C-alpha positions as CSV (number, residue, x, y, z in Angstrom):
1,X,37.9,10.8,56.2
2,X,35.8,13.2,57.2
3,X,33.6,12.4,59.7
4,X,30.5,15.4,59.6
5,X,27.2,15.4,61.6
6,X,23.7,15.9,59.1
7,X,20.7,15.8,61.3
8,X,21.5,13.5,64.5
9,X,23.8,11.6,62.2
10,X,27.3,10.7,61.3
11,X,27.8,11.3,57.5
12,X,32.0,10.0,57.1
13,X,33.3,11.8,54.0
14,X,35.6,9.9,51.7
15,X,37.5,12.0,49.4
16,X,39.4,10.7,46.3
17,X,39.9,12.9,44.4
18,X,40.0,16.7,45.2
19,X,37.6,17.4,41.7
20,X,35.1,15.0,42.9
21,X,34.1,14.0,46.3
22,X,31.7,11.2,47.1
23,X,30.5,9.5,50.3
24,X,32.9,6.0,51.3
25,X,28.5,4.0,51.2
26,X,30.2,1.2,53.2
27,X,31.5,3.2,56.1
28,X,28.2,5.1,56.3
29,X,26.2,2.2,56.1
30,X,28.8,-0.2,58.8
31,X,28.1,2.6,61.4
32,X,23.9,0.9,61.4
33,X,22.4,-2.1,62.3
34,X,21.4,-4.2,59.9
35,X,17.9,-2.7,60.4
36,X,19.1,0.9,59.9
37,X,20.6,0.4,56.7
38,X,17.4,-1.9,55.0
39,X,15.7,1.0,56.7
40,X,18.2,3.8,54.8
41,X,18.0,2.1,51.9
42,X,14.1,1.9,51.7
43,X,14.2,5.5,51.8
44,X,16.7,5.8,49.3
45,X,15.1,3.7,47.1
46,X,11.8,5.2,48.4
47,X,13.0,8.7,47.0
48,X,14.2,7.8,43.9
49,X,11.3,6.4,42.3
50,X,9.5,9.5,43.5
51,X,12.2,11.4,42.0
52,X,12.2,9.6,38.7
53,X,8.2,10.3,38.6
54,X,8.7,14.0,39.0
55,X,10.7,13.3,36.0
56,X,8.1,11.9,33.8
57,X,5.9,13.9,34.3
58,X,7.8,17.2,32.8
59,X,8.9,14.8,30.1
60,X,5.1,13.6,29.4
61,X,3.6,16.0,26.5
62,X,0.9,17.4,27.4
63,X,-3.1,16.1,26.5
64,X,-4.5,19.6,23.8
65,X,-8.0,19.4,24.0
66,X,-10.4,20.5,20.8
67,X,-11.7,23.9,20.5
68,X,-14.9,24.1,19.1
69,X,-14.7,26.2,16.3
70,X,-16.3,29.6,15.2
71,X,-18.3,29.6,11.8
72,X,-21.3,28.3,10.1
73,X,-21.4,25.1,9.0
74,X,-21.5,24.6,5.0
75,X,-22.1,21.6,2.4
76,X,-21.8,22.9,-1.5
77,X,-20.6,20.8,-3.7
78,X,-20.4,21.7,-7.4
79,X,-22.1,21.4,-9.8
80,X,-21.3,19.5,-12.0
81,X,-20.0,16.8,-10.3
82,X,-22.1,13.2,-11.2
83,X,-23.2,10.9,-9.1
84,X,-20.5,9.1,-8.4
85,X,-18.1,11.9,-8.0
86,X,-19.9,13.2,-5.8
87,X,-20.5,10.2,-3.9
88,X,-16.5,10.3,-3.7
89,X,-15.7,13.2,-2.4
90,X,-18.6,13.2,0.7
91,X,-17.1,9.0,1.1
92,X,-13.6,11.0,1.8
93,X,-15.8,13.6,4.2
94,X,-17.1,11.6,6.6
95,X,-14.2,9.5,6.7
96,X,-12.3,11.9,7.7
97,X,-14.7,13.2,9.8
98,X,-14.8,10.2,11.8
99,X,-11.5,9.4,11.5
100,X,-9.1,12.1,13.1
101,X,-9.9,15.9,14.2
102,X,-11.1,16.9,10.4
103,X,-13.8,19.4,11.3
104,X,-13.0,21.2,7.8
105,X,-12.5,20.0,3.6
106,X,-11.9,21.6,0.7
107,X,-11.4,20.1,-2.3
108,X,-9.7,21.8,-5.6
109,X,-9.4,20.2,-8.3
110,X,-9.2,21.2,-12.2
111,X,-9.2,25.2,-11.2
112,X,-12.1,24.3,-9.5
113,X,-13.9,24.7,-6.2
114,X,-15.5,20.7,-6.3
115,X,-16.6,20.8,-2.2
116,X,-16.6,23.0,0.8
117,X,-17.6,20.9,3.4
118,X,-17.9,21.2,7.5
119,X,-17.3,24.3,9.5
120,X,-16.9,27.4,7.0
121,X,-16.1,30.8,7.8
122,X,-18.9,33.1,8.4
123,X,-19.2,36.5,7.2
124,X,-22.3,38.9,8.3
125,X,-24.2,35.0,8.4
126,X,-22.9,33.6,5.9
127,X,-20.2,30.9,4.7
128,X,-16.9,32.4,3.4
129,X,-16.9,30.7,-0.1
130,X,-13.3,29.7,-1.8
131,X,-11.8,31.3,-4.3
132,X,-9.7,29.8,-5.7
133,X,-7.6,32.5,-8.4
134,X,-6.8,33.5,-4.6
135,X,-6.2,30.7,-2.9
136,X,-4.1,29.7,-5.8
137,X,-1.7,33.0,-5.5
138,X,-1.6,32.6,-2.0
139,X,2.3,31.2,-0.7
140,X,0.5,28.1,1.5
141,X,-0.6,26.9,-1.6
142,X,2.1,27.6,-4.1
143,X,4.9,25.9,-1.5
144,X,2.8,22.9,-1.5
145,X,1.7,22.6,-5.0
146,X,5.6,23.6,-5.8
147,X,6.8,20.5,-3.5
148,X,4.4,18.0,-4.5
149,X,4.1,17.4,-1.5
150,X,1.7,16.9,2.0
151,X,1.8,20.6,4.4
152,X,1.1,20.0,7.9
153,X,0.4,23.1,9.9
154,X,0.1,21.2,13.2
155,X,-0.2,24.8,15.3
156,X,-2.0,27.7,12.3
157,X,-1.8,30.1,15.0
158,X,1.7,30.4,14.2
159,X,1.8,30.6,10.5
160,X,1.1,34.1,9.0
161,X,-0.1,32.8,5.3
162,X,-3.1,31.6,7.8
163,X,-4.7,34.8,6.4
164,X,-4.7,33.1,3.3
165,X,-7.0,30.4,4.5
166,X,-10.0,33.0,4.9
167,X,-13.0,30.3,3.5
168,X,-11.5,28.5,7.2
169,X,-13.2,29.4,10.9
170,X,-10.7,32.1,12.4
171,X,-9.7,30.1,15.5
172,X,-9.5,26.5,13.3
173,X,-6.0,24.4,15.3
174,X,-4.6,22.7,12.8
175,X,-4.4,22.4,8.6
176,X,-3.2,20.0,6.4
177,X,-2.6,20.9,2.9
178,X,-2.8,17.6,0.6
179,X,-1.1,18.5,-3.0
180,X,-4.0,15.9,-5.7
181,X,-1.7,15.2,-8.1
182,X,-0.8,18.3,-10.0
183,X,-4.3,19.7,-10.7
184,X,-5.4,20.0,-7.1
185,X,-5.2,20.1,-3.4
186,X,-7.0,19.3,-0.5
187,X,-7.4,21.2,2.3
188,X,-8.2,19.7,5.5
189,X,-8.8,22.3,9.2
190,X,-8.9,20.4,12.7
191,X,-9.1,21.4,16.4
192,X,-6.8,20.5,18.2
193,X,-3.6,22.1,17.5
194,X,-1.0,19.0,16.8
195,X,-4.4,16.7,16.5
196,X,-3.0,14.7,13.1
197,X,-1.2,11.5,14.0
198,X,1.7,10.3,11.8
199,X,-1.0,8.0,10.7
200,X,-3.3,10.1,9.6
201,X,-1.5,12.2,7.8
202,X,0.1,8.6,5.4
203,X,-3.9,7.8,6.1
204,X,-4.6,11.9,3.7
205,X,-1.9,11.2,1.5
206,X,-3.7,7.9,0.1
207,X,-6.6,9.5,0.1
208,X,-5.4,11.9,-1.9
209,X,-4.3,9.5,-4.4
210,X,-7.7,8.0,-4.9
211,X,-9.3,10.6,-5.5
212,X,-6.5,12.2,-8.3
213,X,-6.9,8.8,-10.1
214,X,-10.7,9.7,-9.8
215,X,-10.9,12.7,-10.6
216,X,-9.0,12.5,-13.4
217,X,-10.7,10.7,-15.6
218,X,-14.7,11.9,-14.2
219,X,-13.3,16.1,-14.3
220,X,-10.8,15.7,-17.6
């Protein structure tokens, strides 16, 4: 056992193993009065709590703030839609707008853009339209339709394929591409990185099923 001075206090070091020395807490505390031992334990617990707090702060996810999207407000409905179908699409839009970080919505079905609404990209003061033929040739659209499942681009700036969504504001933060059966797709633009929760994603899948049921009856 070795006695090592530390700031006027002697620490008794017990070498139990040549590879892993450990302090002999019993001998260390025995050299102090009961009050001193209580003080030392109190300080040790306080330091432990502080360290635990620092650990939690280091792993706590950063809260990201919404961005103001650059573009123009638009509301373009296909003139071929019945009043019922138009109201159904607008209900979906209003629901997403109220419950999620959605700020842009595009609905394509049967090779036609049925709805473009919310904040859209701007070119010389006009809305950048959705060119369905060009969109359908892009990798994002093809992959989503091929798999038949939702594709969530949680941080759009990291995806080179974002250029295929030129009708969305240039600083759109996140995008969901949700197939509508095998006939179309819903494209949802958000103003926050990783802004769509797991619950949002599940709900959007259900909305797409509902839209498929409506559109397949009213447009086909």
